N, C-alpha and C positions, 0 to 999 in steps of 0.2 A: 407428469406430462413430458413429452419430448419436445425438443427445441422447436421442431416444425409445427407443433400444436399450439405454441405459446403466442398470445396476442402481445406483441412487443410494446405497443402503446400503453396497454393496461398494466403490463409487467412494470414498465419504467415509472408509471404514475405511482404504483404501489411502493416501490423502492424509494422514490423521491420524497413522497409524503410520510414515510415512516420516521419515527423519531431517531432510530438508529440507522437510517439510510446511508449508504456508502457507495462510492464510485464503483468498487469491486462488484457490487450486486447489479449494476446497470447492464443492460443488454450490450451496449457498445464495448464495455470492458470484456465481458464474458465471450462475446463473439470473436474478439480479436486475440485474447490471451489464453483461451482454453482450446484444447483439441476439439472437444465436443461439450455440450452441457445440456442436461435435463433439469427437471425441478420438481419439487413437491409444492403444490399449490392448494391453499385452503380456500374453499368456497369460491366466490366470484373475485379472485385476486385480492382477498382480504389480507392475506399473508403469504409469503413465498420463501422458499429455501432453494437457492441454486446448487446444482450438483455438477461441477466440472468433472469430466471423466475421460479416461483413456482405456485402451486395451493392449495387453501384453501377454504373449504366450497363450492366448485364448482366454485370459482373465480380464474381466471388466472391473475397473476400480476407480473410485473417487479420489482426486488428488488435489493438493494445493496448487493454485496457479502461480506462475512466476510473477514477481513484482506486485503481489496482492497481499493485503493484510487479511485479518480474519473475516470470514463470511458470517452470516447470522440469519436468523428468521427475521425477515423484514415485513412491516406492515402492522395491522391491528388485529391480531388473532383474538379468538374468543377468550373470555374470562377463564382463568385457570389453565390455560395452555402452558407448555413449557417446551424448551428446545428438544428434549428427548422424545416428545410426542411426534415431532416432525421426523426425527431420525429413525424412529421405529416404522415410519412409513416408506422408507427407502426400499425400493424393489430388491428382491433376493438375487437378481442376476448380478448385482454389484457385490462381488466376493471380498473386496477389500476396501476399507475407507481409511484414507489419510486426510485429516481435516484440521484446519485452524478455524476455530469457531468461538464467537461470543455465545456464552451459555446463560440461559435464564431458566430458573426453576430447578428441577431435580438435577443432581449431579450426573455426569456422564459415567456409566458403570464400566467403561472399557479403559485399558491402559493408556496413560497420557501424562502430560505435565503442563504446568502453567507457563505461559510466555508473557513477555512485557512489551508494551508499546508506550511511546512517549508522545504527549500532546501538549500544546500550548494555547491557551485562550488568548485571542486577540481583541476581546471586548473592550479592554481599557485602553486609555490614551498611551501612545508610545513611551513617554517618560515614565509612566508607572510600570510598564512591562520591563523597560530597560533597568529600572531600579532593582528588579528581582533577578537580574542576571548575576551569575557568580562574580565576585569582585575582580578576580584576575581577568575575566572576559570583558568586563566593562572597561578596565584599564587598557586592554589591548585595543578595543574598538574606539576609544577616545583618541588614540594616536592617529595622526594623519598617515594615510597610505604612503608607501614609498613613492618617490618621483617615478612617473611613467606607469603606475598601477591604478587601475580603475575597473569599475563594473560595466558590463556591457550586456544589455538585454537583447533577446532575439537571436542568439547564436544558432545557427542551423543544426538540426538534430543529428545528422549523419556524422559529421566530424566530431561533434561532442561525444557521441556514444563510441566512435571508433577510437578515440583517445582513451576513454574509460576501458575499452577492451585491451589496449596495448599496455596499460598500466596494471592490468590484473584486478581491476575493480569488479566485485561480485563474481569472484572466481567460481567456476562450475556452471555459469549460465550458458546455456547452449546457444549457438548462432541463430537457431530458428526463433529463440525467445527474444533475442536482441532485435531480429527483424520484426517480430510481432509488436514489440514496444515501439519501434519506429513508426510502423503503420498506425498504431493506436494514437501515437502522438499527432501524426498528421490529421487524423480524423478529429480528435479533440480540438486541435488548434483551429480548425474551421468553425467549430462551435464556441470558440473563445474560452476553452476549458483547459488550455495547456500553454505553458511558456517555459522558456529557458533563460538562464543567466550565466554569463561567463565572466572570469576575472582575467584581465589583461595586464601583462607586464612587458614594457618595452615592445609593444605591438605583437606579442605572442600570447596565445591562449594558454594560461597556466592552471586553470581550474574551471569547472563547469557544473551546472546542476539543472536538473529537469524536474518541473513541477506540474501536477495536474490539479484541476479544481472540480469541485462539485458544490452544490448549494450548501454554504455554511462551512466548507472544509477546503483546505489546501494540503496537498500531499507532496512530500519531499521524496520523490520517486527514485532518483539515481543521481549520484554525484561523484566527482573525483577531484583530486588535486595532485599535481606533480610536486617535485622538491621545491621549486620556486613558489608554487601556489601555497604550500604549507608554510613556508617562511613569511609569506604575505598575510597569513591568517585569512586566506581566501574563503574558505568554507564558512567561517563564522561571519565574515562580512557579507557574503551573499545571502545567508539566512537572515542576518540583521536587516538587510535591505528589504526583504519580503515582510518582515515584522513591521518596519516602518510604513510600508505601503499599505498594509491591510489593518493596521491598528485602529481601534475605535469602531470596528465592525463586528457584527455577530458571526464570528468566524473562528475556526480552530485550525492551527497549524499542526498537521499530523506528520511526525518525523518517520513514520514507517518502521519502528523498532526502537531499541534493539536489546538483545539479551547479552551482546558482547560488552564486557566491562568498559573497554576504552570508548566505544561509541556511546554507551549509555552515559558515561561521564560527560562526554561532549554535549549531549542533548540536555542533561541535567543542568549544565551551565547556563541554559536560557531560562531556567525556572520551570522546565517541563514537568507535567503531572504524569504519573504512572497509571496505565490501564492494563489490566490483566485479561488475557483470553486463554483458551485451552486448546492444546494440540492433542489429538488422540488418534489412535489406530485400532481398527476392528477387523479381524479376519472372520469370514464366514465359511472357510473351508473345513472339512472334517479332519484333514491332516495337513500339516505345513511342512514345506521344504525349509531347510536350514538357511538358504540364502535366496534373496530376491534380486534379480538382475537390475543393474542400474537403470533408472528411468530416464 
């Protein structure tokens, strides 16, 4: 189905009620963060697979959206289904697939590799969660912040992301994708599904973080710290603040990655669990050129 054919209400109900439902599969995320999107829909919206897509040099291709984790087949498919069944239904006019995907059932037969996400259950009381932090992190967080240093909720999104851009956070992110993220934040904030936290030092913003929410999940979307923020352990303190606020709830903190050793080490310090998903690429062209222009 093309986007124009999809019943948005029924689509979002399917994703929300799915055991693996994620914000990335909701229409608000897909509408803001993808160039276009179509979908594979099973039956009467029993299960769905979104297909964000672009076109370049006359080639239509499925691609990973910026700031999105893995997609999946969402819903309650029939007994015996697997992810590959939905992939085999992708129309042939999509000549290239680049996908991050949670895979159920048969393995994907095309070239790819496993990627890692980190998540932290917030179901337990805060003292229990804190006890599973790495010892060095617990020690750092027990220290009183430096004089003039404190957390501040509700930092405006535009200066927060502008500072992230100046510091080179998420290098390679295109200006259009920063703009889309800003617009998505404003939309989700109206729905009480987005918030920001900043870390102040002597009246200056030295670190910031953006979070999204969906039922049962909080997403650590984008963050930055300058030299003063790193000295203050600002990133750890902002995340710990979120853990304190949402502890003892049926909720998961999704760190949105990462395979980078330094970032993974930082997330592991909170006692995060590892979740594996699959990146793969499939060409449907009879012959391939040796280079693919930058997307």
